[in-house]
C-alpha positions in Angstrom: 20.5 -2.8 -22.4 23.2 -1.5 -20.1 22.9 -4.7 -17.9 23.4 -6.9 -20.9 26.5 -4.9 -22.0 28.1 -5.1 -18.5 27.3 -8.9 -18.3 28.7 -9.5 -21.8 31.9 -7.5 -20.9 32.3 -9.5 -17.6 31.8 -12.8 -19.5 34.3 -11.9 -22.2 36.9 -10.8 -19.6 36.5 -13.9 -17.5 36.7 -16.1 -20.6 40.0 -14.4 -21.9 41.9 -15.2 -18.7 43.6 -18.6 -18.9 43.0 -20.9 -15.9 46.4 -21.8 -14.4 47.1 -24.4 -11.7 48.6 -23.1 -8.5 52.4 -23.5 -8.5 54.5 -24.1 -5.4 58.3 -24.3 -4.7 59.0 -27.6 -3.0 62.7 -28.2 -2.0 62.1 -31.6 -0.3 59.2 -34.0 -1.1 56.9 -34.6 1.8 56.8 -38.2 3.2 53.2 -39.1 4.0 51.8 -42.0 6.0 51.9 -45.3 4.1 48.1 -45.4 3.7 48.3 -42.3 1.4 50.2 -44.3 -1.2 47.4 -46.9 -1.5 44.5 -44.6 -1.7 42.6 -44.1 -5.0 42.0 -40.5 -4.1 44.5 -38.0 -5.6 43.9 -35.3 -3.0 47.6 -34.7 -2.0 49.0 -31.3 -2.9 51.2 -32.8 -5.5 48.2 -33.7 -7.7 46.3 -30.5 -7.1 49.1 -28.0 -7.9 52.4 -27.8 -9.8 55.4 -28.5 -7.6 58.7 -27.2 -8.9 62.3 -26.3 -8.0 65.1 -24.6 -9.8 67.7 -26.4 -11.9 71.2 -25.2 -11.4 73.6 -26.0 -14.1 77.1 -25.4 -12.7 78.7 -25.4 -16.2 76.5 -22.8 -17.9 75.4 -21.0 -14.7 71.8 -21.3 -16.0 69.1 -21.4 -13.4 65.6 -22.3 -14.7 62.3 -23.4 -13.1 61.2 -27.0 -13.7 58.0 -28.8 -12.6 58.2 -32.1 -10.9 56.7 -35.2 -12.5 57.4 -37.2 -9.4 57.8 -36.8 -5.7 59.4 -40.0 -4.6 61.3 -40.8 -1.4 63.7 -43.7 -1.3 64.9 -44.8 2.2 67.9 -47.1 2.4 69.0 -47.4 6.1 69.3 -43.9 7.4 69.8 -42.4 3.9 67.0 -40.7 2.0 67.1 -40.1 -1.7 64.6 -38.0 -3.6 63.5 -38.5 -7.2 61.6 -35.5 -8.7 61.6 -36.6 -12.4 59.7 -39.6 -13.8 59.5 -40.9 -17.4 57.0 -43.6 -18.2 57.2 -45.5 -21.4 54.7 -48.0 -22.8 56.4 -51.3 -23.9 53.6 -53.5 -25.3 51.4 -54.0 -22.2 54.0 -53.1 -19.7 54.6 -49.6 -18.1 58.3 -48.9 -17.6 59.0 -46.3 -15.0 62.4 -44.5 -14.7 62.8 -42.2 -11.8 65.8 -39.9 -11.3 66.6 -36.5 -9.7 68.0 -35.1 -12.9 68.2 -32.1 -13.4 67.6 -31.0 -9.8 70.7 -32.6 -8.3 73.8 -34.6 -9.3 71.5 -37.7 -9.6 73.8 -40.4 -8.4 71.0 -43.0 -8.4 68.0 -44.0 -10.4 65.0 -46.3 -9.7 63.5 -48.3 -12.5 60.4 -50.5 -12.2 58.1 -52.3 -14.6 54.4 -52.9 -14.0 52.4 -55.2 -16.2 49.6 -57.7 -15.6 51.2 -60.3 -13.2 54.7 -58.7 -13.2 56.4 -56.2 -11.0 60.1 -55.8 -11.0 62.2 -53.0 -9.5 65.9 -52.0 -9.6 67.7 -49.3 -7.7 71.0 -48.4 -9.4 73.8 -45.9 -9.1 74.5 -43.9 -12.2 78.3 -43.6 -11.6 80.8 -46.2 -12.5 82.7 -48.3 -9.9 86.2 -49.1 -11.3 87.1 -51.9 -8.9 87.1 -55.1 -11.0 85.8 -57.2 -8.0 82.6 -55.1 -7.8 79.4 -57.2 -8.2 76.1 -55.4 -8.7 73.4 -56.0 -6.0 70.6 -58.4 -6.6 67.1 -57.0 -6.0 63.9 -58.8 -5.0 60.6 -56.9 -4.4 59.3 -58.1 -1.1 56.2 -55.9 -0.7 54.4 -53.8 -3.3 51.4 -51.6 -3.8 50.9 -49.6 -7.0 47.8 -47.5 -7.6 47.2 -45.9 -11.1 44.3 -43.7 -12.1 43.5 -46.0 -15.1 43.9 -49.7 -16.0 45.4 -49.1 -19.4 47.2 -46.3 -21.2 48.1 -45.2 -24.6 51.1 -43.0 -25.6 50.4 -39.3 -25.0 48.0 -39.8 -22.0 48.5 -38.4 -18.6 49.4 -41.0 -16.0 48.8 -40.3 -12.3 49.9 -42.9 -9.8 51.0 -43.7 -6.3 53.2 -46.5 -5.1 54.8 -47.9 -2.0 57.1 -50.9 -2.2 60.1 -52.6 -0.5 63.1 -54.1 -2.2 65.5 -56.5 -0.5 69.0 -55.8 -1.9 71.6 -58.4 -1.6 75.0 -56.9 -1.8 77.8 -59.2 -2.9 80.8 -56.8 -2.9 83.5 -56.9 -0.3 81.2 -58.6 2.3 77.8 -60.1 1.7 74.9 -58.4 3.3 71.2 -57.6 2.6 69.3 -54.4 3.4 65.9 -53.2 2.7 65.0 -50.2 0.5 61.6 -48.6 1.0 60.1 -46.5 -1.8 57.2 -44.0 -1.4 56.1 -42.1 -4.4 53.6 -40.0 -6.5 53.9 -39.5 -10.2 52.1 -37.5 -12.9 53.6 -37.6 -16.3 52.7 -38.2 -19.9 53.2 -41.8 -21.1 55.8 -42.0 -24.0 
């Protein structure tokens, strides 16, 4: 009888403790070899644990902890930009991804891409205004892409896990005409809206 009582107590105690994912402070996302972004395995630390950083609001002096929904690195020339926030919306049969670094930094750029059967488009934009009237927005063309999602179809409210690698040729038409290549490597895990 005493063994049953002890076992029952241990069982009740173990059931009452909520299971929580491990959490880790990550200041800069890790850039993995390109093959990691095409694998259907989700064994990178980003998918196994919650990665977070602290939001610093300069106006209110508020500092709060926020989990990442993305770990994306954008490389344009020698400049690296990080996006740690991702929103995915379902628009008919298309998934619309919007990646920013808000609220972790001043978020001067955003990346948007659309994935649907037979269509993939991407745009890398600045979030600030250029007041020069001669300014012309760059023209983007996806030249290489690989997007791996954990499912073929989604409904609103479902968790989406994905990996992607793609390159964008950006034709700049302001002041002088030139083209550069933007490389994007990323992981996302977020709820589809």
